[in-house]
N, CA, C and O atoms as a Tinker XYZ file with bonds, in Angstrom:
   304  protein
     1  N    157.062000   47.299000  -82.027000    73     2
     2  CA   158.198000   48.093000  -82.128000    64     1     3
     3  C    158.450000   48.774000  -80.749000    63     2     4     5
     4  O    157.546000   49.408000  -80.204000    81     3
     5  N    159.650000   48.643000  -80.203000    73     3     6
     6  CA   159.990000   49.218000  -78.904000    64     5     7
     7  C    160.336000   50.638000  -79.072000    63     6     8     9
     8  O    160.976000   51.035000  -80.046000    81     7
     9  N    159.886000   51.466000  -78.057000    73     7    10
    10  CA   160.220000   52.853000  -77.969000    64     9    11
    11  C    161.643000   52.996000  -77.511000    63    10    12    13
    12  O    162.061000   52.403000  -76.516000    81    11
    13  N    162.374000   53.785000  -78.244000    73    11    14
    14  CA   163.798000   53.991000  -77.882000    64    13    15
    15  C    163.926000   54.887000  -76.630000    63    14    16    17
    16  O    163.305000   55.948000  -76.569000    81    15
    17  N    164.692000   54.483000  -75.677000    73    15    18
    18  CA   164.935000   55.262000  -74.454000    64    17    19
    19  C    166.347000   55.725000  -74.493000    63    18    20    21
    20  O    167.248000   55.054000  -74.997000    81    19
    21  N    166.523000   56.966000  -73.910000    73    19    22
    22  CA   167.866000   57.530000  -73.793000    64    21    23
    23  C    168.420000   57.254000  -72.417000    63    22    24    25
    24  O    167.699000   57.064000  -71.438000    81    23
    25  N    169.738000   57.243000  -72.394000    73    23    26
    26  CA   170.412000   57.017000  -71.095000    64    25    27
    27  C    170.190000   58.209000  -70.172000    63    26    28    29
    28  O    169.921000   58.001000  -68.989000    81    27
    29  N    170.286000   59.404000  -70.636000    73    27    30
    30  CA   170.165000   60.643000  -69.899000    64    29    31
    31  C    168.781000   61.299000  -70.160000    63    30    32    33
    32  O    168.178000   61.156000  -71.224000    81    31
    33  N    168.322000   62.029000  -69.111000    73    31    34
    34  CA   167.114000   62.749000  -69.260000    64    33    35
    35  C    167.386000   64.273000  -69.363000    63    34    36    37
    36  O    168.541000   64.693000  -69.298000    81    35
    37  N    166.385000   65.054000  -69.515000    73    35    38
    38  CA   166.518000   66.504000  -69.683000    64    37    39
    39  C    167.291000   67.097000  -68.524000    63    38    40    41
    40  O    168.172000   67.928000  -68.745000    81    39
    41  N    167.002000   66.712000  -67.332000    73    39    42
    42  CA   167.691000   67.216000  -66.124000    64    41    43
    43  C    169.225000   66.974000  -66.167000    63    42    44    45
    44  O    170.026000   67.797000  -65.724000    81    43
    45  N    169.574000   65.815000  -66.718000    73    43    46
    46  CA   171.038000   65.481000  -66.829000    64    45    47
    47  C    171.730000   66.450000  -67.787000    63    46    48    49
    48  O    172.857000   66.882000  -67.546000    81    47
    49  N    171.021000   66.790000  -68.902000    73    47    50
    50  CA   171.659000   67.670000  -69.884000    64    49    51
    51  C    171.727000   69.079000  -69.293000    63    50    52    53
    52  O    172.699000   69.795000  -69.532000    81    51
    53  N    170.729000   69.482000  -68.539000    73    51    54
    54  CA   170.814000   70.828000  -67.885000    64    53    55
    55  C    171.977000   70.874000  -66.967000    63    54    56    57
    56  O    172.711000   71.862000  -66.965000    81    55
    57  N    172.192000   69.840000  -66.169000    73    55    58
    58  CA   173.358000   69.762000  -65.261000    64    57    59
    59  C    174.677000   69.774000  -66.071000    63    58    60    61
    60  O    175.639000   70.443000  -65.692000    81    59
    61  N    174.703000   69.035000  -67.173000    73    59    62
    62  CA   175.922000   69.120000  -68.032000    64    61    63
    63  C    176.156000   70.497000  -68.489000    63    62    64    65
    64  O    177.311000   70.921000  -68.436000    81    63
    65  N    175.197000   71.268000  -68.940000    73    63    66
    66  CA   175.404000   72.625000  -69.415000    64    65    67
    67  C    175.848000   73.500000  -68.219000    63    66    68    69
    68  O    176.731000   74.344000  -68.375000    81    67
    69  N    175.256000   73.310000  -67.055000    73    67    70
    70  CA   175.657000   74.147000  -65.871000    64    69    71
    71  C    177.105000   73.904000  -65.507000    63    70    72    73
    72  O    177.835000   74.854000  -65.225000    81    71
    73  N    177.550000   72.623000  -65.505000    73    71    74
    74  CA   178.896000   72.340000  -65.240000    64    73    75
    75  C    179.819000   72.877000  -66.311000    63    74    76    77
    76  O    180.927000   73.284000  -65.960000    81    75
    77  N    179.485000   72.914000  -67.523000    73    75    78
    78  CA   180.305000   73.423000  -68.552000    64    77    79
    79  C    180.441000   74.941000  -68.356000    63    78    80    81
    80  O    181.535000   75.484000  -68.510000    81    79
    81  N    179.358000   75.618000  -68.024000    73    79    82
    82  CA   179.384000   77.053000  -67.812000    64    81    83
    83  C    180.276000   77.371000  -66.632000    63    82    84    85
    84  O    181.056000   78.321000  -66.696000    81    83
    85  N    180.187000   76.624000  -65.583000    73    83    86
    86  CA   181.088000   76.860000  -64.412000    64    85    87
    87  C    182.529000   76.770000  -64.820000    63    86    88    89
    88  O    183.334000   77.620000  -64.440000    81    87
    89  N    182.886000   75.726000  -65.612000    73    87    90
    90  CA   184.294000   75.536000  -66.047000    64    89    91
    91  C    184.705000   76.675000  -66.897000    63    90    92    93
    92  O    185.809000   77.191000  -66.720000    81    91
    93  N    183.857000   77.122000  -67.850000    73    91    94
    94  CA   184.237000   78.178000  -68.772000    64    93    95
    95  C    184.497000   79.462000  -67.955000    63    94    96    97
    96  O    185.467000   80.167000  -68.234000    81    95
    97  N    183.655000   79.779000  -66.955000    73    95    98
    98  CA   183.836000   80.912000  -66.073000    64    97    99
    99  C    185.210000   80.828000  -65.416000    63    98   100   101
   100  O    185.951000   81.811000  -65.383000    81    99
   101  N    185.552000   79.621000  -64.881000    73    99   102
   102  CA   186.809000   79.425000  -64.221000    64   101   103
   103  C    187.978000   79.671000  -65.141000    63   102   104   105
   104  O    188.956000   80.288000  -64.716000    81   103
   105  N    187.930000   79.226000  -66.367000    73   103   106
   106  CA   188.975000   79.428000  -67.301000    64   105   107
   107  C    189.084000   80.924000  -67.669000    63   106   108   109
   108  O    190.191000   81.450000  -67.791000    81   107
   109  N    187.994000   81.570000  -67.835000    73   107   110
   110  CA   187.990000   83.022000  -68.162000    64   109   111
   111  C    188.577000   83.797000  -67.072000    63   110   112   113
   112  O    189.269000   84.782000  -67.326000    81   111
   113  N    188.331000   83.392000  -65.793000    73   111   114
   114  CA   188.928000   84.090000  -64.649000    64   113   115
   115  C    190.459000   83.925000  -64.602000    63   114   116   117
   116  O    191.145000   84.765000  -64.019000    81   115
   117  N    190.969000   82.916000  -65.172000    73   115   118
   118  CA   192.476000   82.682000  -65.201000    64   117   119
   119  C    193.143000   83.534000  -66.275000    63   118   120   121
   120  O    194.355000   83.742000  -66.208000    81   119
   121  N    192.407000   84.033000  -67.256000    73   119   122
   122  CA   193.032000   84.753000  -68.345000    64   121   123
   123  C    193.660000   86.035000  -67.972000    63   122   124   125
   124  O    193.137000   86.733000  -67.103000    81   123
   125  N    194.737000   86.391000  -68.564000    73   123   126
   126  CA   195.401000   87.655000  -68.337000    64   125   127
   127  C    196.539000   87.558000  -67.278000    63   126   128   129
   128  O    196.970000   86.477000  -66.878000    81   127
   129  N    196.992000   88.768000  -66.852000    73   127   130
   130  CA   198.039000   88.819000  -65.858000    64   129   131
   131  C    199.444000   88.770000  -66.385000    63   130   132   133
   132  O    200.414000   88.862000  -65.632000    81   131
   133  N    199.542000   88.629000  -67.638000    73   131   134
   134  CA   200.849000   88.605000  -68.263000    64   133   135
   135  C    201.413000   89.975000  -68.445000    63   134   136   137
   136  O    200.728000   90.961000  -68.173000    81   135
   137  N    202.646000   90.078000  -68.899000    73   135   138
   138  CA   203.288000   91.308000  -69.096000    64   137   139
   139  C    203.602000   91.482000  -70.641000    63   138   140   141
   140  O    203.926000   90.513000  -71.327000    81   139
   141  N    203.498000   92.664000  -71.115000    73   139   142
   142  CA   203.833000   92.894000  -72.513000    64   141   143
   143  C    205.317000   92.757000  -72.764000    63   142   144   145
   144  O    205.718000   92.331000  -73.847000    81   143
   145  N    206.156000   93.110000  -71.782000    73   143   146
   146  CA   207.599000   93.049000  -71.933000    64   145   147
   147  C    208.041000   91.839000  -71.080000    63   146   148   149
   148  O    207.817000   91.804000  -69.870000    81   147
   149  N    208.665000   90.862000  -71.733000    73   147   150
   150  CA   209.149000   89.649000  -70.981000    64   149   151
   151  C    210.211000   89.961000  -69.900000    63   150   152   153
   152  O    210.487000   89.120000  -69.045000    81   151
   153  N    210.788000   91.139000  -69.942000    73   151   154
   154  CA   211.849000   91.496000  -68.993000    64   153   155
   155  C    211.208000   92.020000  -67.725000    63   154   156   157
   156  O    211.900000   92.090000  -66.710000    81   155
   157  N    209.914000   92.400000  -67.706000    73   155   158
   158  CA   209.323000   92.961000  -66.549000    64   157   159
   159  C    208.371000   91.960000  -65.902000    63   158   160   161
   160  O    207.531000   91.359000  -66.572000    81   159
   161  N    208.517000   91.789000  -64.574000    73   159   162
   162  CA   207.640000   90.838000  -63.855000    64   161   163
   163  C    206.368000   91.562000  -63.410000    63   162   164   165
   164  O    206.396000   92.676000  -62.886000    81   163
   165  N    205.255000   90.871000  -63.648000    73   163   166
   166  CA   203.948000   91.459000  -63.298000    64   165   167
   167  C    203.390000   90.565000  -62.142000    63   166   168   169
   168  O    203.050000   89.403000  -62.363000    81   167
   169  N    203.307000   91.117000  -60.951000    73   167   170
   170  CA   202.830000   90.293000  -59.808000    64   169   171
   171  C    201.349000   89.960000  -59.918000    63   170   172   173
   172  O    200.847000   89.139000  -59.150000    81   171
   173  N    200.640000   90.582000  -60.857000    73   171   174
   174  CA   199.192000   90.349000  -61.016000    64   173   175
   175  C    198.863000   88.885000  -61.398000    63   174   176   177
   176  O    197.737000   88.418000  -61.225000    81   175
   177  N    199.884000   88.188000  -61.921000    73   175   178
   178  CA   199.671000   86.823000  -62.321000    64   177   179
   179  C    199.386000   85.877000  -61.113000    63   178   180   181
   180  O    198.830000   84.787000  -61.250000    81   179
   181  N    199.812000   86.379000  -59.918000    73   179   182
   182  CA   199.561000   85.601000  -58.711000    64   181   183
   183  C    198.380000   86.140000  -57.903000    63   182   184   185
   184  O    198.376000   85.988000  -56.681000    81   183
   185  N    197.404000   86.748000  -58.515000    73   183   186
   186  CA   196.295000   87.332000  -57.822000    64   185   187
   187  C    195.409000   86.210000  -57.275000    63   186   188   189
   188  O    195.412000   85.100000  -57.808000    81   187
   189  N    194.634000   86.503000  -56.189000    73   187   190
   190  CA   193.725000   85.556000  -55.631000    64   189   191
   191  C    192.761000   85.007000  -56.600000    63   190   192   193
   192  O    192.382000   83.837000  -56.541000    81   191
   193  N    192.356000   85.858000  -57.507000    73   191   194
   194  CA   191.362000   85.435000  -58.539000    64   193   195
   195  C    191.879000   84.274000  -59.365000    63   194   196   197
   196  O    191.167000   83.318000  -59.669000    81   195
   197  N    193.152000   84.400000  -59.714000    73   195   198
   198  CA   193.759000   83.298000  -60.613000    64   197   199
   199  C    194.164000   82.075000  -59.865000    63   198   200   201
   200  O    194.131000   80.987000  -60.441000    81   199
   201  N    194.540000   82.174000  -58.633000    73   199   202
   202  CA   195.046000   80.948000  -57.965000    64   201   203
   203  C    194.122000   80.355000  -56.979000    63   202   204   205
   204  O    194.368000   79.241000  -56.517000    81   203
   205  N    193.020000   81.057000  -56.606000    73   203   206
   206  CA   192.024000   80.510000  -55.671000    64   205   207
   207  C    190.662000   80.417000  -56.255000    63   206   208   209
   208  O    190.055000   79.346000  -56.253000    81   207
   209  N    190.160000   81.516000  -56.759000    73   207   210
   210  CA   188.755000   81.588000  -57.203000    64   209   211
   211  C    188.496000   80.757000  -58.513000    63   210   212   213
   212  O    187.537000   79.992000  -58.612000    81   211
   213  N    189.444000   80.965000  -59.538000    73   211   214
   214  CA   189.216000   80.269000  -60.799000    64   213   215
   215  C    189.304000   78.702000  -60.652000    63   214   216   217
   216  O    188.470000   77.991000  -61.213000    81   215
   217  N    190.287000   78.190000  -59.917000    73   215   218
   218  CA   190.301000   76.743000  -59.753000    64   217   219
   219  C    189.045000   76.222000  -59.002000    63   218   220   221
   220  O    188.570000   75.118000  -59.272000    81   219
   221  N    188.522000   77.027000  -58.067000    73   219   222
   222  CA   187.307000   76.610000  -57.335000    64   221   223
   223  C    186.124000   76.488000  -58.314000    63   222   224   225
   224  O    185.316000   75.569000  -58.183000    81   223
   225  N    186.013000   77.397000  -59.286000    73   223   226
   226  CA   185.025000   77.313000  -60.251000    64   225   227
   227  C    185.164000   76.056000  -61.152000    63   226   228   229
   228  O    184.183000   75.385000  -61.472000    81   227
   229  N    186.391000   75.780000  -61.533000    73   227   230
   230  CA   186.607000   74.666000  -62.394000    64   229   231
   231  C    186.307000   73.337000  -61.666000    63   230   232   233
   232  O    185.698000   72.442000  -62.253000    81   231
   233  N    186.728000   73.204000  -60.397000    73   231   234
   234  CA   186.425000   72.041000  -59.640000    64   233   235
   235  C    184.966000   71.890000  -59.437000    63   234   236   237
   236  O    184.436000   70.785000  -59.553000    81   235
   237  N    184.292000   72.966000  -59.137000    73   235   238
   238  CA   182.819000   72.908000  -58.955000    64   237   239
   239  C    182.138000   72.426000  -60.239000    63   238   240   241
   240  O    181.204000   71.626000  -60.179000    81   239
   241  N    182.594000   72.900000  -61.383000    73   239   242
   242  CA   182.103000   72.460000  -62.729000    64   241   243
   243  C    182.348000   70.994000  -62.894000    63   242   244   245
   244  O    181.472000   70.280000  -63.383000    81   243
   245  N    183.548000   70.494000  -62.491000    73   243   246
   246  CA   183.788000   69.075000  -62.689000    64   245   247
   247  C    182.934000   68.228000  -61.783000    63   246   248   249
   248  O    182.484000   67.154000  -62.180000    81   247
   249  N    182.704000   68.687000  -60.585000    73   247   250
   250  CA   181.786000   67.889000  -59.631000    64   249   251
   251  C    180.407000   67.940000  -60.127000    63   250   252   253
   252  O    179.690000   66.955000  -59.951000    81   251
   253  N    179.945000   69.001000  -60.739000    73   251   254
   254  CA   178.571000   69.031000  -61.299000    64   253   255
   255  C    178.477000   68.096000  -62.461000    63   254   256   257
   256  O    177.445000   67.443000  -62.617000    81   255
   257  N    179.537000   67.982000  -63.330000    73   255   258
   258  CA   179.538000   67.043000  -64.449000    64   257   259
   259  C    179.485000   65.603000  -63.928000    63   258   260   261
   260  O    178.734000   64.784000  -64.459000    81   259
   261  N    180.270000   65.287000  -62.900000    73   259   262
   262  CA   180.172000   63.929000  -62.320000    64   261   263
   263  C    178.805000   63.597000  -61.832000    63   262   264   265
   264  O    178.260000   62.528000  -62.105000    81   263
   265  N    178.223000   64.589000  -61.058000    73   263   266
   266  CA   176.868000   64.419000  -60.560000    64   265   267
   267  C    175.866000   64.179000  -61.678000    63   266   268   269
   268  O    174.978000   63.335000  -61.558000    81   267
   269  N    176.019000   64.954000  -62.802000    73   267   270
   270  CA   175.111000   64.852000  -63.931000    64   269   271
   271  C    175.135000   63.443000  -64.532000    63   270   272   273
   272  O    174.124000   62.887000  -64.962000    81   271
   273  N    176.338000   62.916000  -64.533000    73   271   274
   274  CA   176.529000   61.522000  -65.121000    64   273   275
   275  C    175.963000   60.489000  -64.210000    63   274   276   277
   276  O    175.313000   59.550000  -64.668000    81   275
   277  N    176.194000   60.634000  -62.890000    73   275   278
   278  CA   175.734000   59.651000  -61.898000    64   277   279
   279  C    174.272000   59.703000  -61.587000    63   278   280   281
   280  O    173.703000   58.708000  -61.140000    81   279
   281  N    173.644000   60.830000  -61.808000    73   279   282
   282  CA   172.239000   61.013000  -61.410000    64   281   283
   283  C    171.336000   60.086000  -62.206000    63   282   284   285
   284  O    171.361000   60.040000  -63.435000    81   283
   285  N    170.509000   59.325000  -61.414000    73   283   286
   286  CA   169.529000   58.419000  -62.089000    64   285   287
   287  C    168.303000   59.153000  -62.416000    63   286   288   289
   288  O    167.924000   60.100000  -61.727000    81   287
   289  N    167.650000   58.720000  -63.491000    73   287   290
   290  CA   166.357000   59.244000  -63.774000    64   289   291
   291  C    165.304000   58.504000  -63.001000    63   290   292   293
   292  O    165.607000   57.682000  -62.136000    81   291
   293  N    164.065000   58.798000  -63.318000    73   291   294
   294  CA   162.904000   58.131000  -62.621000    64   293   295
   295  C    162.877000   56.672000  -63.099000    63   294   296   297
   296  O    163.069000   56.367000  -64.276000    81   295
   297  N    162.633000   55.802000  -62.136000    73   295   298
   298  CA   162.501000   54.391000  -62.497000    64   297   299
   299  C    161.063000   54.153000  -63.000000    63   298   300   301
   300  O    160.093000   54.530000  -62.343000    81   299
   301  N    160.953000   53.523000  -64.172000    73   299   302
   302  CA   159.674000   53.254000  -64.702000    64   301   303
   303  C    159.361000   51.802000  -64.732000    63   302   304
   304  O    158.278000   51.413000  -65.170000    81   303
């Protein structure tokens, strides 16, 4: 009977989790900035946190996810 092997190893799953956490942080940084009154403009929606920092976290998370998928395990 052959031993079942998995495609990904423990390190790959750790990288998956790290990428997911980075993306969640990025989306949480984008939250808010709206106005309670639709007639009033709130310039906080265009803060550097929402248009620079948050997308950088999301892109970093996506890159970590791609790396986690492409990373090879030990050859046996």
